[in-house]
C-alpha positions in Angstrom: 4.2 -97.7 29.6 6.5 -96.2 32.3 4.6 -94.5 34.9 5.7 -92.1 37.9 3.7 -91.4 40.9 3.8 -88.9 43.7 4.3 -90.6 47.1 1.5 -89.0 49.2 3.2 -89.2 52.5 6.6 -87.9 51.6 6.1 -86.0 48.1 8.8 -88.2 46.6 8.4 -89.4 43.1 8.6 -93.2 42.7 8.3 -95.8 39.8 5.4 -98.0 39.6 4.7 -100.4 36.6 1.5 -102.0 37.9 -0.5 -99.8 40.2 -3.5 -97.7 38.9 -3.2 -94.1 39.8 -5.3 -93.0 42.8 -7.7 -90.1 42.7 -5.2 -88.2 45.0 -2.4 -89.0 42.7 -4.4 -87.8 39.5 -5.4 -84.6 41.3 -1.8 -84.1 42.2 -0.7 -84.6 38.7 -3.5 -82.2 37.3 -2.7 -79.6 39.7 0.6 -79.1 37.8 -1.3 -78.5 34.6 -2.3 -74.7 34.2 -5.7 -74.0 33.1 -7.5 -70.7 32.1 -10.3 -69.9 34.5 -13.9 -69.2 33.1 -17.3 -68.5 34.6 -19.7 -70.5 32.8 -23.3 -69.2 33.1 -26.8 -70.0 31.9 -30.1 -68.3 32.1 -33.8 -69.1 30.9 -37.1 -70.5 32.1 -35.2 -73.0 34.5 -33.1 -70.2 36.2 -30.1 -68.2 36.2 -26.9 -70.0 37.4 -23.2 -70.1 36.9 -20.1 -72.1 38.1 -16.2 -71.8 37.8 -14.5 -74.2 35.3 -11.2 -74.9 34.1 -12.2 -77.8 31.8 -13.3 -75.9 28.8 -11.9 -76.4 25.4 -12.5 -75.4 21.7 -13.6 -78.4 19.6 -14.0 -76.9 16.2 -14.0 -73.7 14.2 -16.5 -75.1 11.6 -18.8 -74.6 12.9 -17.5 -72.7 16.1 -17.9 -75.2 18.8 -16.8 -75.6 22.6 -16.9 -78.1 25.2 -17.3 -77.6 29.1 -17.1 -80.4 31.7 -19.4 -80.3 34.7 -19.8 -82.9 37.7 -23.1 -84.5 37.1 -24.0 -83.9 40.8 -23.9 -80.3 40.4 -27.1 -78.2 40.9 -26.3 -76.0 38.0 -26.4 -79.1 35.4 -30.2 -79.7 35.4 -30.6 -75.7 35.1 -28.2 -75.5 32.1 -29.5 -78.4 30.4 -33.2 -77.2 30.7 -32.1 -73.7 29.6 -30.3 -75.3 26.6 -27.7 -72.5 26.6 -24.5 -71.3 28.3 -21.8 -68.6 28.2 -18.1 -69.4 28.7 -16.7 -66.0 30.2 -12.8 -66.1 30.4 -11.6 -64.3 33.5 -9.2 -61.4 33.6 -6.0 -61.8 35.8 -7.3 -60.0 38.9 -10.7 -61.7 39.1 -9.6 -64.6 41.4 -12.4 -63.2 44.0 -15.0 -63.8 41.1 -13.8 -67.1 40.5 -14.3 -67.9 44.1 -17.9 -66.8 44.2 -19.0 -68.9 41.2 -16.8 -72.0 42.6 -19.0 -71.8 45.7 -16.3 -70.8 48.3 -18.2 -67.8 49.6 -21.4 -69.3 50.5 -23.3 -67.5 47.6 -25.6 -69.6 45.4 -27.9 -69.3 42.3 -28.7 -65.6 41.5 -26.8 -64.3 44.6 -23.5 -64.9 42.8 -24.5 -62.4 40.0 -24.2 -59.7 42.6 -20.5 -59.9 41.9 -19.2 -58.6 38.5 -21.0 -56.7 35.9 -23.2 -58.6 33.5 -24.9 -58.2 30.1 -26.1 -60.6 27.5 -25.3 -61.6 24.0 -27.6 -63.7 21.7 -28.8 -66.6 24.0 -29.5 -64.7 27.1 -26.9 -66.2 29.2 -25.2 -63.7 31.3 -21.9 -62.4 29.7 -19.4 -60.6 32.1 -18.6 -57.5 30.9 -14.9 -57.6 31.9 -14.6 -61.2 30.4 -11.2 -61.4 28.1 -13.4 -63.5 25.8 -17.2 -64.4 26.2 -18.5 -67.5 24.0 -22.2 -67.6 23.9 -23.6 -71.1 23.1 -26.4 -73.3 22.4 -26.1 -76.7 24.0 -26.2 -79.2 21.1 -24.9 -82.5 22.8 -24.2 -83.9 26.2 -21.9 -86.9 26.8 -21.2 -88.6 30.3 -17.8 -89.5 31.2 -17.0 -91.0 34.7 -18.3 -88.3 37.4 -18.8 -85.5 34.7 -20.9 -84.5 31.8 -19.2 -83.0 28.8 -21.4 -80.2 27.4 -20.9 -79.3 23.9 -22.0 -76.1 22.7 -22.4 -74.4 19.3 -21.2 -70.8 19.4 -24.0 -68.2 18.6 -22.2 -65.1 19.6 -18.7 -63.8 20.6 -17.5 -60.9 22.7 -13.7 -60.1 22.7 -12.6 -58.2 25.7 -9.6 -55.9 26.4 -6.1 -57.2 25.9 -4.3 -58.0 29.2 -3.5 -60.7 31.8 -6.0 -63.6 32.2 -6.6 -65.8 35.3 -5.0 -69.2 35.4 -5.3 -72.0 37.9 -2.0 -74.0 38.8 -0.9 -75.4 42.0 -4.2 -75.0 43.6 -4.1 -71.3 43.3 -4.7 -68.4 40.8 -2.2 -66.7 38.8 -2.2 -63.7 36.3 -0.7 -64.7 33.1 
């Protein structure tokens, strides 16, 4: 297999047939891949928390199932797993500030993050963003470890489809409306 890497010092592409990609080279490559931006939330006996994610995907439509990836070191992970529910809220194009709140870039943590945005709930009780382009309310059915992350698989319990319009995308280490 022919591989191309970015030279970290000069930004030049070079061929390398033997080297394993570094974490930095991998991150650089992934920064070129646009991803929809979501706020994933949970609520229940273990608490109310949320985080920003781009590693979200549909798994199946029969039954409707999605996956979310979360770093195993995250303080949100044990809360989400104990609650057994989560909601994937796809952000509108102008909601970069909200994404930053839930990404931990503003210093807010836990329930304080929910002071930003308007929230309601669907079937599971996980917070649902009223301005979400789509909200996918899930019951956690499986968790699988992969490298530094846990892949959380949720069976969809309810959906909310928001207004048409731009969605927030992350590419090149910044937000874009698409």
